[in-house]
BALUM-130834 format. One record per residue (C-alpha): residue in three letters; x, y, z. Coordinates in Angstrom, 3 decimals, padded with zeros to 6 digits, always signed. Last residue first. Layout:
BEGIN
<site><r>ALA</r><c1>X</c1><c2>Y</c2><c3>Z</c3></site>
...
This chain:
BEGIN
<site><r>UNK</r><c1>+021.557</c1><c2>-124.346</c2><c3>-056.688</c3></site>
<site><r>UNK</r><c1>+019.550</c1><c2>-121.175</c2><c3>-057.250</c3></site>
<site><r>UNK</r><c1>+018.020</c1><c2>-120.449</c2><c3>-053.833</c3></site>
<site><r>UNK</r><c1>+021.262</c1><c2>-120.959</c2><c3>-051.910</c3></site>
<site><r>UNK</r><c1>+023.233</c1><c2>-118.833</c2><c3>-054.370</c3></site>
<site><r>UNK</r><c1>+020.633</c1><c2>-116.037</c2><c3>-054.210</c3></site>
<site><r>UNK</r><c1>+020.762</c1><c2>-116.163</c2><c3>-050.409</c3></site>
<site><r>UNK</r><c1>+024.537</c1><c2>-115.743</c2><c3>-050.492</c3></site>
<site><r>UNK</r><c1>+024.168</c1><c2>-112.749</c2><c3>-052.822</c3></site>
<site><r>UNK</r><c1>+021.524</c1><c2>-111.246</c2><c3>-050.522</c3></site>
<site><r>UNK</r><c1>+023.788</c1><c2>-111.789</c2><c3>-047.507</c3></site>
<site><r>UNK</r><c1>+026.569</c1><c2>-109.866</c2><c3>-049.240</c3></site>
<site><r>UNK</r><c1>+024.153</c1><c2>-106.971</c2><c3>-049.589</c3></site>
<site><r>UNK</r><c1>+022.267</c1><c2>-105.103</c2><c3>-052.331</c3></site>
<site><r>UNK</r><c1>+021.153</c1><c2>-107.650</c2><c3>-054.912</c3></site>
<site><r>UNK</r><c1>+018.860</c1><c2>-106.252</c2><c3>-057.620</c3></site>
<site><r>UNK</r><c1>+021.811</c1><c2>-105.425</c2><c3>-059.887</c3></site>
<site><r>UNK</r><c1>+022.795</c1><c2>-109.102</c2><c3>-059.833</c3></site>
<site><r>UNK</r><c1>+019.483</c1><c2>-110.091</c2><c3>-061.424</c3></site>
<site><r>UNK</r><c1>+019.924</c1><c2>-107.626</c2><c3>-064.284</c3></site>
<site><r>UNK</r><c1>+023.566</c1><c2>-108.673</c2><c3>-064.688</c3></site>
<site><r>UNK</r><c1>+022.593</c1><c2>-112.317</c2><c3>-065.117</c3></site>
<site><r>UNK</r><c1>+023.748</c1><c2>-114.821</c2><c3>-062.544</c3></site>
<site><r>UNK</r><c1>+025.568</c1><c2>-118.104</c2><c3>-062.971</c3></site>
<site><r>UNK</r><c1>+026.120</c1><c2>-120.424</c2><c3>-060.028</c3></site>
<site><r>UNK</r><c1>+028.571</c1><c2>-123.327</c2><c3>-059.886</c3></site>
<site><r>UNK</r><c1>+029.331</c1><c2>-122.267</c2><c3>-056.295</c3></site>
<site><r>UNK</r><c1>+033.102</c1><c2>-121.827</c2><c3>-056.256</c3></site>
<site><r>UNK</r><c1>+033.866</c1><c2>-121.394</c2><c3>-059.951</c3></site>
<site><r>UNK</r><c1>+030.680</c1><c2>-119.650</c2><c3>-061.148</c3></site>
<site><r>UNK</r><c1>+030.301</c1><c2>-117.452</c2><c3>-058.079</c3></site>
<site><r>UNK</r><c1>+034.016</c1><c2>-116.608</c2><c3>-058.233</c3></site>
<site><r>UNK</r><c1>+033.714</c1><c2>-115.559</c2><c3>-061.898</c3></site>
<site><r>UNK</r><c1>+030.768</c1><c2>-113.264</c2><c3>-061.081</c3></site>
<site><r>UNK</r><c1>+032.730</c1><c2>-111.842</c2><c3>-058.144</c3></site>
<site><r>UNK</r><c1>+035.783</c1><c2>-111.133</c2><c3>-060.306</c3></site>
<site><r>UNK</r><c1>+033.657</c1><c2>-109.514</c2><c3>-063.017</c3></site>
<site><r>UNK</r><c1>+032.011</c1><c2>-107.214</c2><c3>-060.455</c3></site>
<site><r>UNK</r><c1>+035.393</c1><c2>-106.383</c2><c3>-058.891</c3></site>
<site><r>UNK</r><c1>+036.675</c1><c2>-105.395</c2><c3>-062.347</c3></site>
<site><r>UNK</r><c1>+033.628</c1><c2>-103.178</c2><c3>-062.869</c3></site>
<site><r>UNK</r><c1>+034.216</c1><c2>-101.363</c2><c3>-059.589</c3></site>
<site><r>UNK</r><c1>+033.924</c1><c2>-102.000</c2><c3>-055.858</c3></site>
<site><r>UNK</r><c1>+037.215</c1><c2>-101.301</c2><c3>-054.064</c3></site>
<site><r>UNK</r><c1>+035.875</c1><c2>-098.441</c2><c3>-051.945</c3></site>
<site><r>UNK</r><c1>+032.995</c1><c2>-100.633</c2><c3>-050.772</c3></site>
<site><r>UNK</r><c1>+029.569</c1><c2>-099.019</c2><c3>-051.203</c3></site>
<site><r>UNK</r><c1>+028.545</c1><c2>-101.543</c2><c3>-053.867</c3></site>
<site><r>UNK</r><c1>+029.053</c1><c2>-104.340</c2><c3>-051.344</c3></site>
<site><r>UNK</r><c1>+026.289</c1><c2>-103.259</c2><c3>-048.998</c3></site>
<site><r>UNK</r><c1>+027.491</c1><c2>-105.149</c2><c3>-045.935</c3></site>
<site><r>UNK</r><c1>+024.573</c1><c2>-106.799</c2><c3>-044.112</c3></site>
<site><r>UNK</r><c1>+026.066</c1><c2>-110.325</c2><c3>-044.381</c3></site>
<site><r>UNK</r><c1>+029.122</c1><c2>-108.930</c2><c3>-042.669</c3></site>
<site><r>UNK</r><c1>+032.445</c1><c2>-107.424</c2><c3>-043.750</c3></site>
<site><r>UNK</r><c1>+034.599</c1><c2>-105.829</c2><c3>-041.058</c3></site>
<site><r>UNK</r><c1>+037.459</c1><c2>-108.217</c2><c3>-041.562</c3></site>
<site><r>UNK</r><c1>+037.297</c1><c2>-109.778</c2><c3>-045.032</c3></site>
<site><r>UNK</r><c1>+040.346</c1><c2>-107.875</c2><c3>-046.226</c3></site>
<site><r>UNK</r><c1>+040.256</c1><c2>-106.876</c2><c3>-049.892</c3></site>
<site><r>UNK</r><c1>+041.314</c1><c2>-108.539</c2><c3>-053.136</c3></site>
<site><r>UNK</r><c1>+038.012</c1><c2>-108.492</c2><c3>-055.028</c3></site>
<site><r>UNK</r><c1>+037.786</c1><c2>-112.283</c2><c3>-055.239</c3></site>
<site><r>UNK</r><c1>+039.456</c1><c2>-112.736</c2><c3>-051.845</c3></site>
<site><r>UNK</r><c1>+036.805</c1><c2>-110.585</c2><c3>-050.190</c3></site>
<site><r>UNK</r><c1>+034.029</c1><c2>-112.584</c2><c3>-051.835</c3></site>
<site><r>UNK</r><c1>+035.687</c1><c2>-115.860</c2><c3>-050.822</c3></site>
<site><r>UNK</r><c1>+035.977</c1><c2>-114.620</c2><c3>-047.219</c3></site>
<site><r>UNK</r><c1>+032.358</c1><c2>-113.452</c2><c3>-047.221</c3></site>
<site><r>UNK</r><c1>+031.213</c1><c2>-116.844</c2><c3>-048.537</c3></site>
<site><r>UNK</r><c1>+033.134</c1><c2>-118.678</c2><c3>-045.829</c3></site>
<site><r>UNK</r><c1>+031.551</c1><c2>-116.361</c2><c3>-043.225</c3></site>
<site><r>UNK</r><c1>+028.091</c1><c2>-117.014</c2><c3>-044.645</c3></site>
<site><r>UNK</r><c1>+028.419</c1><c2>-120.792</c2><c3>-044.255</c3></site>
<site><r>UNK</r><c1>+026.161</c1><c2>-122.303</c2><c3>-046.874</c3></site>
């Protein structure tokens, strides 16, 4: 998976600019992160990557890179 493509899809899902986001970005610290952003990201993961993730598992992920790694490991 191309991490930059993932970051752009993540940013699009929560309607923010991808510039400044990296694999080390802790997404929960973003100003736009809220319950709607969570639902949007979960939907994007399902649509774009055919990946479902339980809330308990998602809560363990801290960075954008960790989400990308989860997708890679759960294809």
